[in-house]
Each structure stands twice: as structure tokens, then as C-alpha cells.
C-alpha positions as CSV (number, residue, x, y, z in Angstrom):
1,M,-69.7,53.4,49.1
2,N,-66.0,53.3,48.2
3,Q,-64.1,50.2,46.9
4,V,-62.8,49.1,50.3
5,H,-66.2,49.2,51.9
6,R,-67.8,47.5,48.9
7,R,-65.4,44.5,49.2
8,L,-65.9,44.2,52.9
9,R,-69.6,44.2,52.4
10,I,-69.3,41.5,49.7
11,R,-67.4,39.3,52.1
12,E,-70.0,39.8,54.8
13,L,-72.9,38.9,52.4
14,L,-71.1,35.8,51.2
15,E,-70.3,34.6,54.7
16,D,-74.0,34.7,55.6
17,R,-75.5,33.4,52.4
18,E,-72.7,31.4,50.7
19,F,-73.9,32.4,47.2
20,V,-75.1,35.8,46.1
21,D,-76.2,36.7,42.6
22,L,-74.9,39.7,40.8
23,G,-78.1,41.6,40.8
24,T,-78.4,41.3,44.6
25,L,-74.8,42.5,45.0
26,C,-75.4,45.6,42.9
27,R,-78.5,46.5,44.9
28,E,-76.9,45.8,48.3
29,L,-73.8,47.9,47.4
30,G,-75.5,50.6,45.4
31,A,-72.9,50.0,42.7
32,S,-72.9,49.4,38.9
33,E,-72.5,45.9,37.5
34,S,-69.1,46.7,36.1
35,S,-67.8,47.9,39.5
36,V,-69.1,44.8,41.2
37,R,-67.5,42.5,38.6
38,R,-64.2,44.2,39.1
39,D,-64.5,43.7,42.9
40,L,-65.3,40.0,42.4
41,V,-62.3,39.5,40.1
42,D,-60.0,41.1,42.7
43,L,-61.5,39.2,45.6
44,E,-61.2,35.9,43.7
45,K,-57.5,36.5,43.3
46,T,-57.2,36.5,47.2
47,G,-58.9,33.1,47.4
48,I,-61.8,34.5,49.5
49,I,-64.5,33.9,46.9
50,K,-65.1,32.0,43.7
51,R,-66.8,33.6,40.8
52,V,-69.5,31.4,39.2
53,H,-72.2,32.1,36.5
54,G,-74.4,34.8,37.8
55,G,-72.7,35.7,41.0
56,A,-70.1,34.5,43.5
57,L,-69.6,31.8,46.1
58,A,-67.8,32.0,49.5
59,V,-64.8,29.7,49.7
60,Q,-65.1,29.4,53.5
61,P,-68.6,30.3,54.6
62,R,-69.4,30.3,58.3
63,G,-73.0,29.0,58.2
64,H,-74.1,25.4,58.4
65,L,-77.5,25.6,56.6
66,L,-75.7,24.7,53.4
67,D,-73.7,21.8,54.9
68,Y,-74.8,18.3,53.9
69,S,-73.2,16.5,56.8
70,W,-74.9,18.8,59.3
71,Q,-78.2,18.4,57.5
72,R,-77.9,14.6,57.4
73,D,-77.6,14.3,61.2
74,R,-80.3,16.8,62.0
75,Q,-83.7,15.2,63.0
76,S,-82.5,11.9,61.5
77,D,-85.3,9.8,62.9
78,E,-88.0,12.0,61.4
79,K,-86.1,11.9,58.0
80,R,-86.0,8.1,58.0
81,R,-89.8,8.0,58.6
82,I,-90.4,10.6,55.9
83,G,-88.1,8.8,53.5
84,E,-90.0,5.5,54.0
85,R,-93.4,7.1,53.5
86,A,-92.4,9.1,50.5
87,A,-90.9,6.1,48.8
88,S,-94.2,4.2,49.1
89,L,-95.8,6.9,46.9
90,I,-93.5,6.0,44.0
91,D,-94.6,3.3,41.5
92,D,-92.2,0.8,39.9
93,D,-90.9,1.6,36.4
94,Q,-91.4,5.4,36.9
95,T,-88.9,8.0,36.0
96,V,-88.0,9.8,39.3
97,L,-86.2,13.0,39.7
98,L,-84.5,13.3,43.1
99,D,-83.4,16.7,44.3
100,G,-80.3,17.1,46.6
101,G,-80.5,17.2,50.4
102,S,-80.5,14.8,53.3
103,T,-84.3,14.3,53.4
104,V,-84.4,13.3,49.8
105,A,-81.4,11.0,50.4
106,A,-83.5,9.3,53.0
107,V,-86.1,8.6,50.3
108,A,-83.4,7.2,48.0
109,E,-82.3,4.7,50.7
110,R,-85.8,3.2,50.4
111,L,-85.6,2.9,46.6
112,V,-82.5,0.8,46.3
113,D,-84.3,-2.4,45.5
114,R,-87.0,-0.8,43.3
115,S,-87.2,-0.9,39.4
116,L,-86.9,2.8,38.5
117,R,-85.2,5.3,36.3
118,V,-83.6,7.9,38.6
119,I,-82.2,11.3,37.6
120,T,-80.5,13.3,40.3
121,N,-78.1,16.2,41.0
122,S,-77.1,14.7,44.4
123,I,-73.7,13.0,44.9
124,P,-74.8,11.2,48.1
125,I,-77.8,9.8,46.2
126,V,-75.5,8.5,43.5
127,R,-73.5,6.7,46.2
128,I,-76.7,5.2,47.7
129,L,-78.1,3.9,44.3
130,R,-74.9,3.2,42.2
131,D,-74.8,-0.5,43.0
132,S,-78.5,-1.2,42.5
133,R,-79.1,-3.6,39.6
134,N,-82.7,-2.4,39.1
135,I,-82.1,1.3,38.9
136,D,-81.1,3.2,35.7
137,L,-79.2,6.0,37.3
138,T,-78.3,9.4,35.7
139,L,-76.3,12.2,37.4
140,T,-76.8,15.7,35.9
141,G,-73.9,17.8,34.8
142,G,-73.0,21.2,36.2
143,Y,-71.1,23.0,39.0
144,V,-70.2,20.8,42.0
145,F,-71.2,22.5,45.2
146,P,-68.9,20.7,47.7
147,R,-70.6,21.4,51.0
148,L,-74.1,20.5,49.8
149,E,-72.7,17.7,47.6
150,I,-74.9,18.6,44.7
151,V,-74.5,19.6,41.1
152,L,-76.2,22.8,40.0
153,G,-76.0,25.9,37.9
154,P,-76.7,26.6,34.2
155,L,-75.3,23.3,32.8
156,C,-77.5,21.4,35.3
157,E,-80.6,23.3,34.3
158,H,-79.8,22.8,30.6
159,M,-79.6,19.0,31.0
160,L,-82.8,19.0,33.1
161,S,-84.7,20.9,30.3
162,A,-84.0,17.8,28.1
163,V,-85.7,15.3,30.3
164,A,-89.2,14.5,31.7
165,A,-90.0,12.9,35.0
166,D,-93.1,11.1,36.3
167,V,-92.3,12.2,39.9
168,L,-90.0,14.8,41.5
169,V,-89.0,14.4,45.1
170,M,-87.7,17.7,46.5
171,G,-86.7,19.1,49.9
172,I,-87.0,22.7,50.8
173,G,-85.6,25.3,53.3
174,G,-88.8,27.0,54.4
175,V,-92.6,27.0,54.0
176,T,-95.0,29.8,54.6
177,A,-98.4,30.9,53.1
178,D,-96.3,32.8,50.5
179,G,-94.8,29.5,49.2
180,F,-91.7,27.4,49.4
181,S,-88.2,28.8,49.7
182,N,-84.6,27.7,49.9
183,N,-81.2,28.9,51.0
184,N,-79.3,29.4,47.8
185,T,-80.1,31.1,44.5
186,L,-78.3,28.6,42.3
187,L,-80.0,25.8,44.0
188,V,-83.4,27.4,43.5
189,G,-82.7,27.8,39.8
190,S,-82.1,24.0,39.4
191,E,-85.2,23.2,41.5
192,R,-87.5,25.4,39.5
193,K,-86.3,23.6,36.4
194,M,-87.0,20.2,38.1
195,I,-90.6,21.3,38.9
196,E,-91.0,22.4,35.3
197,V,-90.1,19.0,33.8
198,S,-92.0,16.8,36.3
199,R,-95.6,15.7,36.2
200,K,-96.0,15.2,39.9
201,V,-94.1,17.0,42.7
202,I,-93.6,15.5,46.2
203,I,-92.2,17.8,48.8
204,V,-90.4,16.1,51.7
205,T,-89.6,18.2,54.8
206,D,-89.7,18.0,58.6
207,S,-92.1,20.2,60.5
208,S,-89.3,22.6,61.7
209,K,-89.3,24.2,58.2
210,F,-92.8,25.6,58.5
211,G,-93.6,29.2,59.4
212,R,-90.2,30.5,58.2
213,S,-88.8,31.7,55.0
214,A,-85.4,30.7,53.6
215,M,-83.3,33.3,51.7
216,T,-84.7,32.8,48.2
217,P,-88.3,32.3,47.1
218,L,-88.7,29.0,45.2
219,A,-92.4,28.6,44.1
220,P,-96.0,29.0,45.3
221,L,-97.5,26.3,47.4
222,D,-99.7,25.0,44.6
223,V,-96.7,23.6,42.6
224,A,-96.7,20.6,45.0
225,D,-99.1,17.7,44.7
226,V,-98.1,15.9,47.9
227,L,-96.1,17.0,51.0
228,V,-94.7,14.4,53.4
229,S,-93.8,15.6,56.9
230,D,-93.6,14.4,60.5
231,A,-96.1,14.4,63.3
232,G,-94.9,17.8,64.5
233,L,-96.8,19.5,61.7
234,S,-99.3,21.8,63.2
235,G,-103.0,21.8,62.4
236,E,-102.8,25.3,61.1
237,H,-100.0,24.5,58.7
238,R,-101.8,21.4,57.5
239,L,-104.9,23.4,56.7
240,M,-102.8,25.9,54.9
241,L,-101.4,23.2,52.6
242,E,-104.7,21.5,52.0
243,A,-106.2,24.9,51.1
244,A,-103.6,25.1,48.4
245,G,-104.7,21.7,47.0
246,I,-101.8,19.7,48.5
247,A,-102.3,16.2,49.8
248,V,-100.6,16.0,53.2
249,V,-99.0,12.8,54.4
250,I,-97.8,12.3,57.9
251,A,-94.9,9.9,58.4
């Protein structure tokens, strides 16, 4: 593949996925790491992409899976119920790690008056909790991903490695028998670190995420202790979760 075709292919990949890591680009293009790095440098000069640690981001992606405002309005009634039920599983005075995403933000809305220590990489969750007098709130450092309104990347992971949480509340992009998955490699890196430093993992997701895989594998099913979903969760998927040792809660 010559240079022109490589750069067209890089643009296509980033339009569909928003972030692509360097290893994936090399495999997709059949090119060396040094060639791909040169392509990324030149494409960044045109304003089409932005180079970040480990890969590249699209400046103007066409998809909406990684758009917080679109996610927030999607299945909002189910998310409100999930948020209320998941919040009831958290005890006062715990240290709670809140992942980004609109479903986790629905949990945060139910925690405003609680006495908690909250660590998050979510800018919307900071807005929700910032005026609470009972919550000790910490925002991680890292790269700001504007469309998802989250902070992620190596600096975020480094900070997360220095904390410990009683409970992690995390959203996901897909659930199958193979495990949980999400739509961005950088996001998955931060979420894996969150799982690593948390004693209990609560997954919050609406039933539409079941039976499909998002772009990047995140973790096997057995990392989760509890999964909170809506009444649309099928019996088959509930049995799949319970077989993995997950307590299923229907909101």
C-alpha cells in the first residue's frame, strides 16, 4: 500500500472508530511503525487528526456512539431507573469510583445528598456533584476527550493506580458471553485500571447492549460483582450473567 492509500485508509479508520492505536494501524495498513508515525505527523498538520499517546484521534468523526449528548438522551427513562437502583447499592462513607458515560451520570444524580468520597474521570459527573457539601470529589488528570466529556489516557491511568475504591460504577458498550467491551481503546485502558483498584464492580447498562460486541474487548464477565439493567434484559442473558457469578439487579 503506497503512502496516499495508507493515509486515506487512516482517515477511514478514524472516522469509524474515532481512536485507533498504533499497533492496529500497522496491522490494518501492512506498514511499519515508523511509516505510520510519519503518516500521522503529516495528517496532523492538515488538522484532520490529532496524535495522542499510543495512536491517533479523529478531529471530526462521523459516528455518534462516542458522543455524550447523544448517549444522555438515549433511553433516558431506563437510565434514570438504573441510576436510582444502582445508587441504592452504595453505602454512605464509601470511596466510590465513577466511570464516564450517561448511565453512570444517572447514578451520580442519585448520590448528590450522600456522604461519600467520589473519584471520577467524568466532567458531567463533576458538574452534578461539585456543589454537594457531603461529597469529597476528585477529578482524575489526563487527556480531555471532548465528545465523551471524560478524562483518559496514560496520566489518568497513572493517577488511578495511586488510589483504592470500595466500589466502581462503570458503563459498557457491549456484553456477550466473551465478556464486556467498549468503543474506544483509550477508554478501555482507563476502565481496566479502575477495575484493578476497586474492591467491588457494579456494571450499569441498558438491555440494548446485550448480545453485541463493541470495538475493543474490556474484561471477562467475572470481573463484575453486580450488574444493574432494565426489564428488557432477556432470560437467556440473565442466566449467562448469573453463571459468571454476577448478581443481576433489574431496575
